[in-house]
C-alpha positions in Angstrom: -0.1 -39.0 -8.2 -1.5 -39.4 -11.7 -2.2 -36.3 -13.7 -4.4 -36.8 -16.7 -4.2 -34.0 -19.3 -7.3 -32.6 -20.8 -8.0 -30.4 -23.7 -9.6 -27.7 -21.5 -6.3 -27.2 -19.7 -7.5 -28.4 -16.4 -5.8 -31.1 -14.4 -7.9 -34.2 -13.4 -6.8 -35.8 -10.2 -8.0 -39.3 -9.3 -10.2 -39.7 -6.3 -8.5 -41.6 -3.5 -5.0 -40.2 -4.2 -3.1 -38.4 -1.6 -1.8 -34.9 -1.9 1.4 -34.2 0.1 0.8 -37.3 2.2 -2.2 -36.0 4.2 -5.1 -35.0 1.9 -7.1 -37.8 0.3 -8.9 -36.5 -2.8 -12.6 -37.0 -3.3 -15.0 -35.8 -6.0 -14.5 -32.8 -8.2 -16.8 -29.9 -7.0 -16.3 -27.4 -9.9 -14.2 -26.6 -12.9 -13.5 -23.3 -14.6 -11.0 -20.8 -15.9 -9.2 -20.6 -12.6 -8.8 -24.4 -12.4 -10.6 -27.2 -10.5 -11.9 -27.5 -7.0 -12.0 -30.9 -5.3 -13.4 -32.2 -2.1 -10.7 -33.8 0.1 -10.2 -35.4 3.5 -7.3 -34.5 5.8 -6.8 -38.1 6.8 -4.9 -37.3 10.0 -7.5 -34.9 11.3 -10.6 -36.3 9.7 -11.4 -32.8 8.4 -13.2 -32.4 5.1 -11.7 -29.5 3.0 -11.7 -28.2 -0.5 -8.6 -28.1 -2.7 -8.4 -25.6 -5.5 -5.8 -26.4 -8.2 -4.7 -24.0 -10.9 -4.7 -25.1 -14.6 -1.5 -26.1 -16.2 -1.2 -22.9 -18.2 -0.7 -21.0 -14.9 2.9 -22.0 -15.0 3.4 -19.9 -18.1 1.1 -17.1 -17.0 2.7 -15.0 -14.3 -0.5 -12.9 -14.0 -2.7 -15.9 -13.2 -0.1 -17.4 -10.9 0.3 -14.1 -9.1 -3.5 -13.7 -8.6 -3.7 -17.3 -7.2 -0.9 -16.8 -4.7 -2.2 -13.4 -3.8 -5.6 -14.9 -2.9 -4.0 -17.5 -0.7 -1.8 -15.1 1.2 -4.7 -12.7 1.7 -7.1 -15.3 2.9 -4.5 -16.8 5.2 -4.3 -13.4 7.0 -8.1 -12.9 7.2 -10.0 -14.6 10.0 -13.7 -13.7 9.8 -17.0 -15.5 9.9 -18.0 -14.2 6.5 -14.7 -14.8 4.6 -13.8 -18.2 3.2 -10.8 -19.7 5.1 -7.6 -21.0 3.7 -5.8 -23.6 5.8 -2.8 -24.7 3.7 -1.1 -24.4 0.3 1.4 -26.4 -1.8 2.5 -27.4 -5.2 1.7 -30.6 -7.1 4.5 -32.7 -8.5 3.5 -31.7 -12.0 3.9 -28.0 -11.1 0.6 -26.2 -10.5 0.0 -24.8 -7.0 -3.1 -25.5 -4.9 -4.9 -23.9 -2.0 -6.6 -25.9 0.8 -9.8 -24.1 1.8 -12.8 -24.8 4.0 -15.4 -27.0 2.3 -18.6 -25.0 1.8 -22.0 -26.5 1.2 -24.6 -24.3 -0.5 -24.7 -22.1 -3.5 -23.5 -18.7 -4.8 -25.7 -15.7 -4.5 -25.9 -15.6 -8.3 -27.3 -19.1 -8.4 -29.8 -18.3 -5.7 -31.1 -15.2 -7.6 -31.3 -17.2 -10.8 -33.4 -19.9 -9.0 -35.4 -17.9 -6.6 -35.8 -14.4 -8.1 -35.7 -11.2 -6.0 -35.1 -11.7 -2.3 -37.2 -10.6 0.6 -36.2 -7.3 2.1 -34.9 -8.8 5.4 -32.9 -11.6 3.6 -31.3 -9.1 1.1 -30.5 -6.7 4.0 -29.0 -9.5 6.1 -26.8 -10.7 3.3 -25.6 -7.2 2.5 -24.9 -6.6 6.2 -22.8 -9.8 6.5 -20.9 -8.9 3.3 -20.3 -5.4 4.7 -19.0 -6.9 7.9 -16.5 -9.0 6.0 -15.4 -6.0 3.9 -14.9 -4.0 7.1 -12.5 -6.6 8.3 -10.6 -6.5 5.0 -10.5 -2.7 4.9 -9.0 -2.5 8.4 -6.1 -4.5 7.0 -5.8 -2.2 4.0 -7.3 -4.8 1.6 -9.8 -3.7 -1.1 -11.6 -6.7 -2.7 -12.3 -5.0 -6.1 -14.6 -7.7 -7.3 -17.7 -7.9 -5.0 -20.5 -9.5 -7.1 -23.1 -12.3 -6.6 -20.9 -15.1 -8.0 -18.2 -14.2 -5.4 -20.7 -14.5 -2.5 -21.5 -17.9 -1.2 -24.7 -18.8 0.8 -23.8 -21.6 3.2 -26.5 -24.1 3.9 -27.2 -26.2 7.0 -26.1 -23.5 9.5 -28.1 -22.3 12.6 -28.3 -18.8 11.1 -28.1 -17.8 7.4 -24.5 -17.4 6.6 -22.6 -15.9 3.7 -19.0 -16.1 2.8 -17.0 -13.7 0.6 -14.8 -15.5 -2.0 -12.1 -14.8 -4.6 -9.6 -12.2 -3.5 -7.5 -12.8 -6.7 -7.6 -9.1 -7.8 -7.7 -7.6 -4.3 -5.7 -4.4 -3.7 -3.3 -4.8 -0.8 -1.0 -2.3 1.0 2.2 -1.6 -0.8 4.2 -2.7 2.2 2.4 -6.1 2.3 4.2 -9.3 1.4 1.1 -10.0 -0.7 1.9 -7.0 -2.9 3.0 -7.0 -6.4 1.1 -5.4 -9.2 -1.4 -6.9 -11.5 -0.7 -5.9 -15.1 -3.3 -4.8 -17.6 -1.3 -4.3 -20.8 -4.4 -3.4 -22.8 -5.4 -0.8 -20.4 -8.6 -2.7 -19.4 -9.3 -2.7 -15.6 -9.7 -6.1 -13.9 -13.1 -6.8 -12.4 -16.7 -7.2 -13.5 -18.1 -4.1 -15.3 -21.6 -4.3 -13.9 -20.3 -3.9 -10.4 -17.4 -1.4 -10.9 -17.5 2.0 -9.3 -16.8 5.0 -11.4 -13.3 5.4 -10.0 -12.6 1.7 -10.7 -13.4 2.3 -14.3 -11.2 5.4 -14.5 -8.2 4.2 -12.5 -8.7 0.8 -10.9 -5.4 0.7 -9.1 -6.2 3.8 -7.1 -9.5 2.6 -5.6 -10.1 2.6 -1.9 -12.7 0.9 0.4 -15.5 3.0 -0.9 -15.3 1.3 -4.2 -16.3 -2.0 -2.5 -19.2 -0.1 -0.9 -20.4 0.9 -4.4 -20.1 -2.7 -5.6 -22.1 -4.0 -2.6 -24.7 -1.3 -3.3 -25.0 -2.7 -6.8 -25.4 -6.3 -5.4 -28.1 -5.1 -3.0 -29.9 -3.4 -5.8 -29.8 -6.7 -7.8 -31.0 -8.8 -4.8 -34.0 -6.5 -4.4 -34.9 -6.2 -8.1 -33.1 -9.0 -10.0 -31.8 -6.2 -12.2 -28.2 -5.0 -12.5 -28.3 -1.2 -12.0 -26.5 -0.3 -15.3 -27.1 -3.5 -17.2 -24.8 -6.3 -18.3 -23.9 -5.4 -21.9 -20.4 -4.9 -23.4 -17.8 -3.5 -21.0 -17.6 -0.1 -22.8 -21.4 0.4 -22.8 -21.8 -0.5 -19.1 -18.8 1.7 -18.2 -20.2 4.6 -20.1 -23.5 4.2 -18.3 -21.9 4.0 -14.8 -19.9 7.2 -15.6 -22.7 9.3 -17.1 -26.2 7.9 -16.3 -28.2 8.4 -13.1 -28.9 5.4 -11.0 -32.3 3.8 -12.2 -35.1 4.3 -9.7 -35.3 1.2 -7.5 -38.9 2.1 -6.5 -40.0 1.9 -10.1 -38.8 -1.7 -10.2 -40.1 -2.8 -6.8 -42.8 -0.9 -4.9 -42.5 -2.5 -1.4 -38.9 -1.5 -0.7 -38.9 1.1 2.2 -37.6 4.5 1.2 -35.0 4.3 3.9 -33.5 1.2 2.3 -33.6 2.8 -1.1 -31.7 5.7 0.3 -29.0 3.3 1.6 -28.6 1.8 -1.9 -28.4 5.3 -3.4 -25.9 6.4 -0.9 -23.7 3.4 -1.6 -23.8 4.2 -5.3 -23.1 7.9 -5.3 -20.7 8.7 -8.2 -18.7 10.9 -5.9 -17.1 8.5 -3.5 -17.0 11.2 -0.8 -20.8 11.1 -0.7 -20.9 7.3 0.0 -20.8 5.7 3.4 -17.3 6.4 4.7 -16.8 2.8 6.0 -18.3 -0.6 5.7 -19.0 -0.6 9.4 -21.2 2.5 8.9 -23.1 0.5 6.2 -23.6 -2.4 8.6 -25.2 0.0 11.1 -27.4 1.5 8.5 -28.7 -1.9 7.4 -29.5 -3.2 11.0 -33.1 -2.0 11.1 -34.0 -4.0 8.0 -32.4 -7.3 9.2 -34.8 -9.6 11.0 -33.0 -12.4 12.9 
């Protein structure tokens, strides 16, 4: 296998090369801070997959490496229609590890919102219900995602019914007894995650969050799907954090007049600052959303 160094720290793999004797690499699908994703063919089974490869720097970055391995182990345990599947893992001869995942065709929810604007009420409710269903499966295993946001939600095209997949479990919280455990370090005291979607307790003590923090984040995503606005903006981390901790949730009805009061109430309940006042489970949120979902 030929590895071609690049200045952006990613690893370029030549199309047509074999990985571990069974995956034939195809085109590069994406590239970013967490490495590159390639299309590949399992040449024994004829199955098209995606292979995610970490950048070279991961070998000197225990934090990044730990997040990557954590994601693979978590996804290997989860089997749910709305969670991306991991089939295999390994390590390239040059060192960086890789994950073999299902090949998804479509776009992230963030790209969909950028292209199409606010979603129809039924579509937004259906997406939120599917994500809540995935989160319920995670929570039953003691897993808290901690980074639910539009760029981590993937809308799959060419399926009989609209289908969404939850991605990126790299900073998920797992049970202490789990083999996926280990602690993520934050030497500067800054919580991992995306400020615009963090619950108040995530901001205060992110390692102590429970399933209700994911419910807050999903409420923020639903708010954005309906209005194209992030509830507390997308400014500097400190400004957004202060707003989440101290400001009231903006009025959704002021931003969009056709959203039913009952659906607004669901968003508001998801985003109560006191987590005890939120839905007590993702399953309860699924049930609350059902009247707004049109199949």
